[in-house]
CHARMM-style PDB file with segment names, atoms N, HN, CA, C and O in Angstrom:
ATOM      1  N   MET     1      -7.066   1.645  10.824  1.00  0.00      PROA
ATOM      2  CA  MET     1      -7.192   2.418  11.835  1.00  0.00      PROA
ATOM      3  C   MET     1      -7.546   3.848  11.173  1.00  0.00      PROA
ATOM      4  O   MET     1      -8.042   4.749  11.850  1.00  0.00      PROA
ATOM      5  N   MET     2      -7.224   4.003   9.657  1.00  0.00      PROA
ATOM      6  HN  MET     2      -6.821   3.271   9.108  1.00  0.00      PROA
ATOM      7  CA  MET     2      -7.186   5.271   9.444  1.00  0.00      PROA
ATOM      8  C   MET     2      -8.985   4.730   8.476  1.00  0.00      PROA
ATOM      9  O   MET     2      -9.978   5.457   8.507  1.00  0.00      PROA
ATOM     10  N   TRP     3      -8.961   4.060   8.115  1.00  0.00      PROA
ATOM     11  HN  TRP     3      -8.155   3.470   8.089  1.00  0.00      PROA
ATOM     12  CA  TRP     3     -10.841   3.491   8.143  1.00  0.00      PROA
ATOM     13  C   TRP     3     -11.279   3.748   8.873  1.00  0.00      PROA
ATOM     14  O   TRP     3     -12.115   4.608   8.598  1.00  0.00      PROA
ATOM     15  N   ASP     4     -11.240   3.456  10.032  1.00  0.00      PROA
ATOM     16  HN  ASP     4     -10.560   2.757  10.256  1.00  0.00      PROA
ATOM     17  CA  ASP     4     -12.092   4.222  11.538  1.00  0.00      PROA
ATOM     18  C   ASP     4     -12.416   5.372  11.674  1.00  0.00      PROA
ATOM     19  O   ASP     4     -13.507   5.848  11.989  1.00  0.00      PROA
ATOM     20  N   ARG     5     -10.927   6.118  11.305  1.00  0.00      PROA
ATOM     21  HN  ARG     5     -10.040   5.731  11.050  1.00  0.00      PROA
ATOM     22  CA  ARG     5     -10.934   7.847  11.826  1.00  0.00      PROA
ATOM     23  C   ARG     5     -11.901   7.870  10.422  1.00  0.00      PROA
ATOM     24  O   ARG     5     -13.040   8.157  10.790  1.00  0.00      PROA
ATOM     25  N   GLN     6     -11.866   7.703   9.184  1.00  0.00      PROA
ATOM     26  HN  GLN     6     -10.941   7.469   8.885  1.00  0.00      PROA
ATOM     27  CA  GLN     6     -12.473   8.110   8.004  1.00  0.00      PROA
ATOM     28  C   GLN     6     -13.998   8.094   8.426  1.00  0.00      PROA
ATOM     29  O   GLN     6     -14.721   9.087   8.512  1.00  0.00      PROA
ATOM     30  N   VAL     7     -14.330   6.863   8.656  1.00  0.00      PROA
ATOM     31  HN  VAL     7     -13.743   6.057   8.586  1.00  0.00      PROA
ATOM     32  CA  VAL     7     -15.648   6.776   9.050  1.00  0.00      PROA
ATOM     33  C   VAL     7     -16.282   7.665  10.084  1.00  0.00      PROA
ATOM     34  O   VAL     7     -17.384   8.127   9.787  1.00  0.00      PROA
ATOM     35  N   GLU     8     -15.607   8.074  11.604  1.00  0.00      PROA
ATOM     36  HN  GLU     8     -14.712   7.699  11.845  1.00  0.00      PROA
ATOM     37  CA  GLU     8     -16.125   8.710  12.430  1.00  0.00      PROA
ATOM     38  C   GLU     8     -16.149  10.073  11.599  1.00  0.00      PROA
ATOM     39  O   GLU     8     -17.337  10.327  11.399  1.00  0.00      PROA
ATOM     40  N   LEU     9     -15.393  10.993  11.068  1.00  0.00      PROA
ATOM     41  HN  LEU     9     -14.428  10.788  11.231  1.00  0.00      PROA
ATOM     42  CA  LEU     9     -15.480  11.984  10.405  1.00  0.00      PROA
ATOM     43  C   LEU     9     -16.597  12.054   9.813  1.00  0.00      PROA
ATOM     44  O   LEU     9     -17.460  12.875  10.124  1.00  0.00      PROA
ATOM     45  N   GLN    10     -16.736  11.072   8.746  1.00  0.00      PROA
ATOM     46  HN  GLN    10     -16.035  10.405   8.493  1.00  0.00      PROA
ATOM     47  CA  GLN    10     -17.640  11.614   8.028  1.00  0.00      PROA
ATOM     48  C   GLN    10     -19.588  11.226   8.773  1.00  0.00      PROA
ATOM     49  O   GLN    10     -20.661  11.683   8.380  1.00  0.00      PROA
ATOM     50  N   ALA    11     -19.376  10.525   9.583  1.00  0.00      PROA
ATOM     51  HN  ALA    11     -18.504  10.154   9.902  1.00  0.00      PROA
ATOM     52  CA  ALA    11     -20.507  10.582  10.528  1.00  0.00      PROA
ATOM     53  C   ALA    11     -20.423  11.757  11.009  1.00  0.00      PROA
ATOM     54  O   ALA    11     -21.579  12.134  11.206  1.00  0.00      PROA
ATOM     55  N   ALA    12     -19.944  12.276  11.206  1.00  0.00      PROA
ATOM     56  HN  ALA    12     -19.005  11.970  11.047  1.00  0.00      PROA
ATOM     57  CA  ALA    12     -19.390  13.723  12.254  1.00  0.00      PROA
ATOM     58  C   ALA    12     -19.895  14.827  11.011  1.00  0.00      PROA
ATOM     59  O   ALA    12     -20.445  15.909  11.216  1.00  0.00      PROA
ATOM     60  N   THR    13     -19.638  14.392  10.029  1.00  0.00      PROA
ATOM     61  HN  THR    13     -19.191  13.513   9.863  1.00  0.00      PROA
ATOM     62  CA  THR    13     -19.949  15.681   8.972  1.00  0.00      PROA
ATOM     63  C   THR    13     -21.444  15.850   8.831  1.00  0.00      PROA
ATOM     64  O   THR    13     -22.019  15.253   9.741  1.00  0.00      PROA
ATOM     65  N   PRO    14     -21.962  16.235   8.307  1.00  0.00      PROA
ATOM     66  CA  PRO    14     -23.471  16.359   7.839  1.00  0.00      PROA
ATOM     67  C   PRO    14     -23.725  16.420   6.571  1.00  0.00      PROA
ATOM     68  O   PRO    14     -23.539  17.466   5.950  1.00  0.00      PROA
ATOM     69  N   SER    15     -24.389  14.835   5.742  1.00  0.00      PROA
ATOM     70  HN  SER    15     -24.541  13.985   6.246  1.00  0.00      PROA
ATOM     71  CA  SER    15     -24.317  15.379   4.358  1.00  0.00      PROA
ATOM     72  C   SER    15     -25.379  14.538   3.554  1.00  0.00      PROA
ATOM     73  O   SER    15     -26.194  13.795   4.101  1.00  0.00      PROA
ATOM     74  N   GLN    16     -25.288  14.723   2.284  1.00  0.00      PROA
ATOM     75  HN  GLN    16     -24.626  15.327   1.840  1.00  0.00      PROA
ATOM     76  CA  GLN    16     -26.835  14.123   1.823  1.00  0.00      PROA
ATOM     77  C   GLN    16     -26.345  12.779   1.573  1.00  0.00      PROA
ATOM     78  O   GLN    16     -27.265  11.962   1.621  1.00  0.00      PROA
ATOM     79  N   TYR    17     -25.033  12.193   1.285  1.00  0.00      PROA
ATOM     80  HN  TYR    17     -24.286  12.856   1.246  1.00  0.00      PROA
ATOM     81  CA  TYR    17     -24.324  10.992   0.670  1.00  0.00      PROA
ATOM     82  C   TYR    17     -24.596  10.109   1.604  1.00  0.00      PROA
ATOM     83  O   TYR    17     -24.992   9.011   1.212  1.00  0.00      PROA
ATOM     84  N   TYR    18     -24.433  10.384   3.339  1.00  0.00      PROA
ATOM     85  HN  TYR    18     -24.111  11.276   3.657  1.00  0.00      PROA
ATOM     86  CA  TYR    18     -23.890   9.136   3.874  1.00  0.00      PROA
ATOM     87  C   TYR    18     -24.740   9.448   5.203  1.00  0.00      PROA
ATOM     88  O   TYR    18     -24.825  10.649   5.460  1.00  0.00      PROA
ATOM     89  N   GLY    19     -25.388   8.561   6.097  1.00  0.00      PROA
ATOM     90  HN  GLY    19     -25.319   7.585   5.888  1.00  0.00      PROA
ATOM     91  CA  GLY    19     -25.863   8.402   7.260  1.00  0.00      PROA
ATOM     92  C   GLY    19     -25.207   9.630   8.273  1.00  0.00      PROA
ATOM     93  O   GLY    19     -24.419  10.504   7.912  1.00  0.00      PROA
ATOM     94  N   ASP    20     -25.625   9.480   9.286  1.00  0.00      PROA
ATOM     95  HN  ASP    20     -26.265   8.770   9.579  1.00  0.00      PROA
ATOM     96  CA  ASP    20     -24.889  10.190  10.621  1.00  0.00      PROA
ATOM     97  C   ASP    20     -24.277   9.641  11.511  1.00  0.00      PROA
ATOM     98  O   ASP    20     -23.571  10.325  12.252  1.00  0.00      PROA
ATOM     99  N   ASP    21     -24.359   8.514  11.651  1.00  0.00      PROA
ATOM    100  HN  ASP    21     -24.932   7.958  11.049  1.00  0.00      PROA
ATOM    101  CA  ASP    21     -23.971   7.095  12.886  1.00  0.00      PROA
ATOM    102  C   ASP    21     -23.028   6.501  11.948  1.00  0.00      PROA
ATOM    103  O   ASP    21     -23.162   6.454  10.725  1.00  0.00      PROA
ATOM    104  N   VAL    22     -21.778   5.921  12.845  1.00  0.00      PROA
ATOM    105  HN  VAL    22     -21.669   5.959  13.838  1.00  0.00      PROA
ATOM    106  CA  VAL    22     -20.561   5.504  12.010  1.00  0.00      PROA
ATOM    107  C   VAL    22     -20.993   3.747  12.170  1.00  0.00      PROA
ATOM    108  O   VAL    22     -20.055   2.999  11.892  1.00  0.00      PROA
ATOM    109  N   GLU    23     -21.896   3.272  12.456  1.00  0.00      PROA
ATOM    110  HN  GLU    23     -22.658   3.880  12.682  1.00  0.00      PROA
ATOM    111  CA  GLU    23     -22.290   1.670  11.307  1.00  0.00      PROA
ATOM    112  C   GLU    23     -22.541   2.439  10.088  1.00  0.00      PROA
ATOM    113  O   GLU    23     -21.783   2.464   9.119  1.00  0.00      PROA
ATOM    114  N   THR    24     -24.085   3.308  10.238  1.00  0.00      PROA
ATOM    115  HN  THR    24     -24.701   3.287  11.026  1.00  0.00      PROA
ATOM    116  CA  THR    24     -24.128   3.362   8.620  1.00  0.00      PROA
ATOM    117  C   THR    24     -23.212   3.649   7.804  1.00  0.00      PROA
ATOM    118  O   THR    24     -23.131   2.987   6.769  1.00  0.00      PROA
ATOM    119  N   VAL    25     -22.432   4.546   8.022  1.00  0.00      PROA
ATOM    120  HN  VAL    25     -22.498   5.084   8.863  1.00  0.00      PROA
ATOM    121  CA  VAL    25     -21.695   5.493   6.897  1.00  0.00      PROA
ATOM    122  C   VAL    25     -20.316   4.185   6.824  1.00  0.00      PROA
ATOM    123  O   VAL    25     -19.436   4.618   6.080  1.00  0.00      PROA
ATOM    124  N   ALA    26     -19.960   2.821   7.368  1.00  0.00      PROA
ATOM    125  HN  ALA    26     -20.675   2.468   7.972  1.00  0.00      PROA
ATOM    126  CA  ALA    26     -19.301   2.095   7.599  1.00  0.00      PROA
ATOM    127  C   ALA    26     -19.607   1.145   5.968  1.00  0.00      PROA
ATOM    128  O   ALA    26     -18.926   0.765   5.016  1.00  0.00      PROA
ATOM    129  N   ALA    27     -21.089   1.089   6.415  1.00  0.00      PROA
ATOM    130  HN  ALA    27     -21.642   1.398   7.188  1.00  0.00      PROA
ATOM    131  CA  ALA    27     -22.065   0.151   5.670  1.00  0.00      PROA
ATOM    132  C   ALA    27     -21.829   0.366   4.316  1.00  0.00      PROA
ATOM    133  O   ALA    27     -21.495  -0.494   3.501  1.00  0.00      PROA
ATOM    134  N   GLN    28     -22.084   1.983   4.032  1.00  0.00      PROA
ATOM    135  HN  GLN    28     -22.355   2.682   4.694  1.00  0.00      PROA
ATOM    136  CA  GLN    28     -22.141   2.851   2.570  1.00  0.00      PROA
ATOM    137  C   GLN    28     -20.779   3.022   2.243  1.00  0.00      PROA
ATOM    138  O   GLN    28     -20.805   3.070   1.014  1.00  0.00      PROA
ATOM    139  N   MET    29     -19.459   3.157   2.646  1.00  0.00      PROA
ATOM    140  HN  MET    29     -19.438   3.118   3.645  1.00  0.00      PROA
ATOM    141  CA  MET    29     -18.559   3.026   2.042  1.00  0.00      PROA
ATOM    142  C   MET    29     -18.016   1.775   1.837  1.00  0.00      PROA
ATOM    143  O   MET    29     -17.548   1.738   0.698  1.00  0.00      PROA
ATOM    144  N   ILE    30     -17.908   1.018   2.263  1.00  0.00      PROA
ATOM    145  HN  ILE    30     -18.288   1.047   3.188  1.00  0.00      PROA
ATOM    146  CA  ILE    30     -18.084  -0.716   1.888  1.00  0.00      PROA
ATOM    147  C   ILE    30     -18.473  -0.640   0.762  1.00  0.00      PROA
ATOM    148  O   ILE    30     -17.807  -0.792  -0.261  1.00  0.00      PROA
ATOM    149  N   ASP    31     -20.200  -0.267   0.918  1.00  0.00      PROA
ATOM    150  HN  ASP    31     -20.741  -0.144   1.750  1.00  0.00      PROA
ATOM    151  CA  ASP    31     -20.486  -0.343  -0.369  1.00  0.00      PROA
ATOM    152  C   ASP    31     -19.884  -0.277  -1.454  1.00  0.00      PROA
ATOM    153  O   ASP    31     -19.999  -1.094  -2.367  1.00  0.00      PROA
ATOM    154  N   GLN    32     -19.013   0.946  -1.451  1.00  0.00      PROA
ATOM    155  HN  GLN    32     -18.919   1.610  -0.709  1.00  0.00      PROA
ATOM    156  CA  GLN    32     -18.472   1.836  -2.802  1.00  0.00      PROA
ATOM    157  C   GLN    32     -17.493   0.741  -3.025  1.00  0.00      PROA
ATOM    158  O   GLN    32     -17.413   0.591  -4.244  1.00  0.00      PROA
ATOM    159  N   VAL    33     -16.768  -0.031  -2.454  1.00  0.00      PROA
ATOM    160  HN  VAL    33     -16.832   0.091  -1.464  1.00  0.00      PROA
ATOM    161  CA  VAL    33     -15.781  -0.966  -2.863  1.00  0.00      PROA
ATOM    162  C   VAL    33     -16.427  -1.773  -3.104  1.00  0.00      PROA
ATOM    163  O   VAL    33     -17.491  -2.067  -2.558  1.00  0.00      PROA
ATOM    164  N   PRO    34     -15.556  -2.614  -4.538  1.00  0.00      PROA
ATOM    165  CA  PRO    34     -15.967  -3.606  -5.533  1.00  0.00      PROA
ATOM    166  C   PRO    34     -15.811  -4.530  -4.587  1.00  0.00      PROA
ATOM    167  O   PRO    34     -16.783  -5.211  -4.257  1.00  0.00      PROA
ATOM    168  N   LEU    35     -14.782  -4.679  -4.095  1.00  0.00      PROA
ATOM    169  HN  LEU    35     -13.993  -4.126  -4.363  1.00  0.00      PROA
ATOM    170  CA  LEU    35     -14.540  -6.283  -3.536  1.00  0.00      PROA
ATOM    171  C   LEU    35     -15.627  -6.663  -2.216  1.00  0.00      PROA
ATOM    172  O   LEU    35     -15.928  -7.825  -1.943  1.00  0.00      PROA
ATOM    173  N   ARG    36     -16.190  -5.362  -1.401  1.00  0.00      PROA
ATOM    174  HN  ARG    36     -15.946  -4.418  -1.623  1.00  0.00      PROA
ATOM    175  CA  ARG    36     -17.340  -5.404  -0.565  1.00  0.00      PROA
ATOM    176  C   ARG    36     -16.249  -5.959   0.889  1.00  0.00      PROA
ATOM    177  O   ARG    36     -16.457  -7.043   1.434  1.00  0.00      PROA
ATOM    178  N   ARG    37     -15.170  -5.057   1.322  1.00  0.00      PROA
ATOM    179  HN  ARG    37     -15.000  -4.176   0.880  1.00  0.00      PROA
ATOM    180  CA  ARG    37     -14.434  -5.916   1.883  1.00  0.00      PROA
ATOM    181  C   ARG    37     -13.414  -4.849   2.149  1.00  0.00      PROA
ATOM    182  O   ARG    37     -13.051  -4.121   1.224  1.00  0.00      PROA
ATOM    183  N   TYR    38     -12.695  -4.649   3.949  1.00  0.00      PROA
ATOM    184  HN  TYR    38     -12.989  -5.240   4.700  1.00  0.00      PROA
ATOM    185  CA  TYR    38     -11.838  -3.674   3.945  1.00  0.00      PROA
ATOM    186  C   TYR    38     -10.549  -4.520   3.555  1.00  0.00      PROA
ATOM    187  O   TYR    38     -10.509  -5.730   3.777  1.00  0.00      PROA
ATOM    188  N   GLY    39      -9.747  -3.994   3.104  1.00  0.00      PROA
ATOM    189  HN  GLY    39      -9.780  -3.011   2.923  1.00  0.00      PROA
ATOM    190  CA  GLY    39      -8.612  -4.540   3.030  1.00  0.00      PROA
ATOM    191  C   GLY    39      -7.265  -4.939   4.128  1.00  0.00      PROA
ATOM    192  O   GLY    39      -7.342  -4.224   5.127  1.00  0.00      PROA
ATOM    193  N   THR    40      -6.532  -5.526   4.158  1.00  0.00      PROA
ATOM    194  HN  THR    40      -6.470  -6.106   3.346  1.00  0.00      PROA
ATOM    195  CA  THR    40      -5.929  -5.664   5.288  1.00  0.00      PROA
ATOM    196  C   THR    40      -4.029  -5.183   5.249  1.00  0.00      PROA
ATOM    197  O   THR    40      -3.462  -4.743   4.248  1.00  0.00      PROA
ATOM    198  N   PRO    41      -3.408  -5.412   6.533  1.00  0.00      PROA
ATOM    199  CA  PRO    41      -1.875  -4.834   6.153  1.00  0.00      PROA
ATOM    200  C   PRO    41      -1.896  -6.208   5.675  1.00  0.00      PROA
ATOM    201  O   PRO    41      -2.985  -6.213   5.100  1.00  0.00      PROA
ATOM    202  N   ASP    42      -1.539  -7.078   5.569  1.00  0.00      PROA
ATOM    203  HN  ASP    42      -0.655  -7.073   6.036  1.00  0.00      PROA
ATOM    204  CA  ASP    42      -0.440  -8.152   4.766  1.00  0.00      PROA
ATOM    205  C   ASP    42      -1.092  -7.929   3.392  1.00  0.00      PROA
ATOM    206  O   ASP    42      -0.244  -8.029   2.506  1.00  0.00      PROA
ATOM    207  N   GLU    43      -1.977  -7.736   3.058  1.00  0.00      PROA
ATOM    208  HN  GLU    43      -2.667  -7.655   3.778  1.00  0.00      PROA
ATOM    209  CA  GLU    43      -2.325  -7.176   1.427  1.00  0.00      PROA
ATOM    210  C   GLU    43      -1.680  -6.031   1.003  1.00  0.00      PROA
ATOM    211  O   GLU    43      -1.554  -5.835  -0.206  1.00  0.00      PROA
ATOM    212  N   VAL    44      -1.226  -5.199   1.862  1.00  0.00      PROA
ATOM    213  HN  VAL    44      -1.328  -5.359   2.844  1.00  0.00      PROA
ATOM    214  CA  VAL    44      -0.759  -4.093   1.327  1.00  0.00      PROA
ATOM    215  C   VAL    44       0.797  -4.143   1.942  1.00  0.00      PROA
ATOM    216  O   VAL    44       1.388  -3.065   1.874  1.00  0.00      PROA
ATOM    217  N   ALA    45       1.284  -4.882   2.334  1.00  0.00      PROA
ATOM    218  HN  ALA    45       0.804  -5.757   2.389  1.00  0.00      PROA
ATOM    219  CA  ALA    45       2.736  -5.754   2.590  1.00  0.00      PROA
ATOM    220  C   ALA    45       2.943  -6.110   1.704  1.00  0.00      PROA
ATOM    221  O   ALA    45       3.897  -5.621   1.098  1.00  0.00      PROA
ATOM    222  N   SER    46       1.977  -7.438   0.963  1.00  0.00      PROA
ATOM    223  HN  SER    46       1.202  -7.835   1.456  1.00  0.00      PROA
ATOM    224  CA  SER    46       2.417  -7.784  -0.240  1.00  0.00      PROA
ATOM    225  C   SER    46       2.552  -7.190  -1.145  1.00  0.00      PROA
ATOM    226  O   SER    46       3.085  -7.740  -2.109  1.00  0.00      PROA
ATOM    227  N   VAL    47       2.215  -6.078  -1.224  1.00  0.00      PROA
ATOM    228  HN  VAL    47       1.781  -5.631  -0.441  1.00  0.00      PROA
ATOM    229  CA  VAL    47       2.525  -5.164  -2.543  1.00  0.00      PROA
ATOM    230  C   VAL    47       3.625  -4.409  -2.391  1.00  0.00      PROA
ATOM    231  O   VAL    47       4.232  -3.989  -3.376  1.00  0.00      PROA
ATOM    232  N   VAL    48       3.885  -4.233  -1.548  1.00  0.00      PROA
ATOM    233  HN  VAL    48       3.392  -4.575  -0.748  1.00  0.00      PROA
ATOM    234  CA  VAL    48       4.837  -3.430  -0.784  1.00  0.00      PROA
ATOM    235  C   VAL    48       6.427  -3.910  -1.210  1.00  0.00      PROA
ATOM    236  O   VAL    48       7.348  -3.272  -1.719  1.00  0.00      PROA
ATOM    237  N   ARG    49       6.308  -5.397  -0.740  1.00  0.00      PROA
ATOM    238  HN  ARG    49       5.560  -5.915  -0.326  1.00  0.00      PROA
ATOM    239  CA  ARG    49       7.128  -6.958  -0.789  1.00  0.00      PROA
ATOM    240  C   ARG    49       7.496  -6.907  -2.715  1.00  0.00      PROA
ATOM    241  O   ARG    49       8.633  -7.017  -3.174  1.00  0.00      PROA
ATOM    242  N   PHE    50       6.814  -6.806  -3.169  1.00  0.00      PROA
ATOM    243  HN  PHE    50       5.891  -6.717  -2.796  1.00  0.00      PROA
ATOM    244  CA  PHE    50       6.404  -6.641  -4.945  1.00  0.00      PROA
ATOM    245  C   PHE    50       7.855  -5.557  -4.887  1.00  0.00      PROA
ATOM    246  O   PHE    50       9.020  -5.707  -5.255  1.00  0.00      PROA
ATOM    247  N   LEU    51       7.289  -4.713  -4.394  1.00  0.00      PROA
ATOM    248  HN  LEU    51       6.342  -4.592  -4.095  1.00  0.00      PROA
ATOM    249  CA  LEU    51       7.837  -3.376  -5.161  1.00  0.00      PROA
ATOM    250  C   LEU    51       9.241  -3.523  -5.079  1.00  0.00      PROA
ATOM    251  O   LEU    51       9.987  -3.462  -6.056  1.00  0.00      PROA
ATOM    252  N   LEU    52       9.624  -3.729  -3.835  1.00  0.00      PROA
ATOM    253  HN  LEU    52       9.019  -3.778  -3.041  1.00  0.00      PROA
ATOM    254  CA  LEU    52      11.260  -4.111  -3.021  1.00  0.00      PROA
ATOM    255  C   LEU    52      11.948  -5.150  -4.039  1.00  0.00      PROA
ATOM    256  O   LEU    52      13.095  -5.009  -4.463  1.00  0.00      PROA
ATOM    257  N   SER    53      11.107  -6.192  -4.367  1.00  0.00      PROA
ATOM    258  HN  SER    53      10.175  -6.307  -4.022  1.00  0.00      PROA
ATOM    259  CA  SER    53      12.003  -7.403  -5.132  1.00  0.00      PROA
ATOM    260  C   SER    53      12.145  -6.754  -6.298  1.00  0.00      PROA
ATOM    261  O   SER    53      11.708  -5.674  -6.696  1.00  0.00      PROA
ATOM    262  N   ASP    54      13.287  -8.141  -7.115  1.00  0.00      PROA
ATOM    263  HN  ASP    54      13.642  -9.019  -6.792  1.00  0.00      PROA
ATOM    264  CA  ASP    54      14.409  -7.874  -7.894  1.00  0.00      PROA
ATOM    265  C   ASP    54      12.715  -7.855  -8.846  1.00  0.00      PROA
ATOM    266  O   ASP    54      12.823  -7.024  -9.747  1.00  0.00      PROA
ATOM    267  N   ASP    55      11.722  -8.319  -8.855  1.00  0.00      PROA
ATOM    268  HN  ASP    55      11.635  -8.994  -8.123  1.00  0.00      PROA
ATOM    269  CA  ASP    55      10.696  -8.902  -9.465  1.00  0.00      PROA
ATOM    270  C   ASP    55      10.201  -7.634  -9.919  1.00  0.00      PROA
ATOM    271  O   ASP    55       9.227  -7.907 -10.621  1.00  0.00      PROA
ATOM    272  N   ALA    56      10.409  -6.011  -9.875  1.00  0.00      PROA
ATOM    273  HN  ALA    56      11.200  -5.790  -9.304  1.00  0.00      PROA
ATOM    274  CA  ALA    56       9.634  -4.999  -9.805  1.00  0.00      PROA
ATOM    275  C   ALA    56      10.805  -3.920  -9.927  1.00  0.00      PROA
ATOM    276  O   ALA    56      10.731  -2.787  -9.451  1.00  0.00      PROA
ATOM    277  N   SER    57      12.193  -4.570 -10.823  1.00  0.00      PROA
ATOM    278  HN  SER    57      12.253  -5.490 -11.210  1.00  0.00      PROA
ATOM    279  CA  SER    57      13.326  -4.063 -11.287  1.00  0.00      PROA
ATOM    280  C   SER    57      12.825  -3.458 -12.020  1.00  0.00      PROA
ATOM    281  O   SER    57      13.110  -2.334 -11.607  1.00  0.00      PROA
ATOM    282  N   TYR    58      12.164  -3.300 -12.985  1.00  0.00      PROA
ATOM    283  HN  TYR    58      11.932  -4.214 -13.321  1.00  0.00      PROA
ATOM    284  CA  TYR    58      12.065  -2.792 -14.193  1.00  0.00      PROA
ATOM    285  C   TYR    58      10.399  -1.481 -13.909  1.00  0.00      PROA
ATOM    286  O   TYR    58      10.207  -0.750 -14.880  1.00  0.00      PROA
ATOM    287  N   LEU    59       9.775  -1.363 -13.157  1.00  0.00      PROA
ATOM    288  HN  LEU    59       9.931  -1.957 -12.368  1.00  0.00      PROA
ATOM    289  CA  LEU    59       8.667  -1.216 -13.135  1.00  0.00      PROA
ATOM    290  C   LEU    59       9.263   0.568 -12.668  1.00  0.00      PROA
ATOM    291  O   LEU    59      10.081   0.773 -11.770  1.00  0.00      PROA
ATOM    292  N   THR    60       8.614   1.675 -13.525  1.00  0.00      PROA
ATOM    293  HN  THR    60       7.949   1.509 -14.254  1.00  0.00      PROA
ATOM    294  CA  THR    60       9.222   3.069 -13.070  1.00  0.00      PROA
ATOM    295  C   THR    60       7.892   3.771 -13.415  1.00  0.00      PROA
ATOM    296  O   THR    60       7.175   3.493 -14.376  1.00  0.00      PROA
ATOM    297  N   GLY    61       7.574   5.138 -12.078  1.00  0.00      PROA
ATOM    298  HN  GLY    61       8.156   5.364 -11.297  1.00  0.00      PROA
ATOM    299  CA  GLY    61       6.376   6.287 -12.678  1.00  0.00      PROA
ATOM    300  C   GLY    61       5.009   5.881 -12.520  1.00  0.00      PROA
ATOM    301  O   GLY    61       4.135   6.721 -12.735  1.00  0.00      PROA
ATOM    302  N   VAL    62       4.565   4.222 -12.027  1.00  0.00      PROA
ATOM    303  HN  VAL    62       5.276   3.540 -11.852  1.00  0.00      PROA
ATOM    304  CA  VAL    62       3.481   4.286 -11.744  1.00  0.00      PROA
ATOM    305  C   VAL    62       2.643   4.323 -10.498  1.00  0.00      PROA
ATOM    306  O   VAL    62       3.242   4.011  -9.469  1.00  0.00      PROA
ATOM    307  N   ASN    63       1.426   4.630 -10.393  1.00  0.00      PROA
ATOM    308  HN  ASN    63       0.940   4.883 -11.229  1.00  0.00      PROA
ATOM    309  CA  ASN    63       0.947   4.766  -9.102  1.00  0.00      PROA
ATOM    310  C   ASN    63       0.390   3.410  -9.093  1.00  0.00      PROA
ATOM    311  O   ASN    63      -0.014   2.951 -10.162  1.00  0.00      PROA
ATOM    312  N   ILE    64       0.284   2.385  -7.521  1.00  0.00      PROA
ATOM    313  HN  ILE    64       0.613   2.758  -6.653  1.00  0.00      PROA
ATOM    314  CA  ILE    64      -0.380   1.306  -7.354  1.00  0.00      PROA
ATOM    315  C   ILE    64      -1.494   1.604  -6.303  1.00  0.00      PROA
ATOM    316  O   ILE    64      -1.167   2.183  -5.268  1.00  0.00      PROA
ATOM    317  N   GLU    65      -2.675   1.274  -6.492  1.00  0.00      PROA
ATOM    318  HN  GLU    65      -2.941   0.803  -7.333  1.00  0.00      PROA
ATOM    319  CA  GLU    65      -3.753   1.546  -6.028  1.00  0.00      PROA
ATOM    320  C   GLU    65      -3.822   0.389  -5.090  1.00  0.00      PROA
ATOM    321  O   GLU    65      -3.857  -0.734  -5.594  1.00  0.00      PROA
ATOM    322  N   ILE    66      -3.845   0.503  -3.889  1.00  0.00      PROA
ATOM    323  HN  ILE    66      -3.817   1.415  -3.480  1.00  0.00      PROA
ATOM    324  CA  ILE    66      -3.876  -0.898  -3.002  1.00  0.00      PROA
ATOM    325  C   ILE    66      -5.600  -0.843  -2.729  1.00  0.00      PROA
ATOM    326  O   ILE    66      -5.823  -0.800  -1.519  1.00  0.00      PROA
ATOM    327  N   ALA    67      -7.412  -0.831  -3.932  1.00  0.00      PROA
ATOM    328  HN  ALA    67      -7.231  -0.866  -4.915  1.00  0.00      PROA
ATOM    329  CA  ALA    67      -8.435  -0.331  -3.032  1.00  0.00      PROA
ATOM    330  C   ALA    67      -9.111  -0.978  -3.131  1.00  0.00      PROA
ATOM    331  O   ALA    67     -10.228  -0.694  -2.699  1.00  0.00      PROA
ATOM    332  N   GLY    68      -8.871  -2.357  -3.804  1.00  0.00      PROA
ATOM    333  HN  GLY    68      -7.964  -2.588  -4.155  1.00  0.00      PROA
ATOM    334  CA  GLY    68     -10.252  -3.671  -3.519  1.00  0.00      PROA
ATOM    335  C   GLY    68     -10.801  -3.023  -5.000  1.00  0.00      PROA
ATOM    336  O   GLY    68     -11.931  -3.407  -5.304  1.00  0.00      PROA
ATOM    337  N   GLY    69     -10.295  -2.303  -5.737  1.00  0.00      PROA
ATOM    338  HN  GLY    69      -9.377  -1.991  -5.489  1.00  0.00      PROA
ATOM    339  CA  GLY    69     -11.194  -1.878  -7.081  1.00  0.00      PROA
ATOM    340  C   GLY    69     -11.981  -0.194  -6.916  1.00  0.00      PROA
ATOM    341  O   GLY    69     -12.708   0.381  -7.726  1.00  0.00      PROA
ATOM    342  N   ALA    70     -11.504   0.261  -5.563  1.00  0.00      PROA
ATOM    343  HN  ALA    70     -10.914  -0.207  -4.905  1.00  0.00      PROA
ATOM    344  CA  ALA    70     -12.515   1.481  -5.481  1.00  0.00      PROA
ATOM    345  C   ALA    70     -11.454   2.602  -6.215  1.00  0.00      PROA
ATOM    346  O   ALA    70     -10.242   2.389  -6.242  1.00  0.00      PROA
ATOM    347  N   SER    71     -12.049   3.772  -6.781  1.00  0.00      PROA
ATOM    348  HN  SER    71     -13.034   3.945  -6.760  1.00  0.00      PROA
ATOM    349  CA  SER    71     -10.761   4.524  -7.254  1.00  0.00      PROA
ATOM    350  C   SER    71     -11.355   5.700  -6.748  1.00  0.00      PROA
ATOM    351  OT1 SER    71     -10.761   6.775  -6.829  1.00  0.00      PROA
TER     352      SER     71
END
């Protein structure tokens, strides 16, 4: 849902980097993600599950970007 909203807002904002229709902007934005696809809620949930588990008990002070390689 956030991705769709971001695409809509970008399409509505004049830019030299993005097109002005939703389909073009969505394709341009996906091209910037190294995995070339949207992430899924299950992929985010699996990271959250890990962080809540004992396997992550020694992890402190780190940012985990769930972004398919995009920065």
